[in-house]
Phi, psi and omega in degrees: 000319180297320180299320179295320180294316179296317178299315179295323178294319179294315179297317179297321177296317179294319178296319179296316179297323177292323180293323182267009180290125179298146181269175181297324180297325178295317178294315181296325178296318178295315181295321179293320177296322178294319179291322184278004179294338179251005178151165181290150181238129178296154182298322180298320179290324177299315180297319179295320180293313183286345174290334181270011183239139178252142176255134178236130178247117184254027179074313180249348175209167180223159183211154172243137179218160178287146182278338181279302183262354184058039175274131180289134181256310182221155181229133180240137182203129179055051179062014176246138177240132183231139175286125178263317181258095184286342180274357182299315183298319179294321177297320179292320178298320179292321181294319182252040184299328180298320181285328183281337180275123183263000000 
């Protein structure tokens, strides 16, 4: 009986973590807010930037990483998304400097 209770508690914990796992839109909103801290970004450039980013869903947490170097950018857990790589926004600004200069 104890084994069944422990098993059900573990399954319930995993289901809860999966339910509260942040979605890709949550990560993109955080990254976009980080990029727009120094100015507005056109929609075409946003699409180009997010095309170079991969979303990974690990059932209990989620992450965004660059597709070229596989550097983690943000990590999501329990409906919270946190920037892990704080230099990513600066790197993107340098990469697309032509678009950011008006």
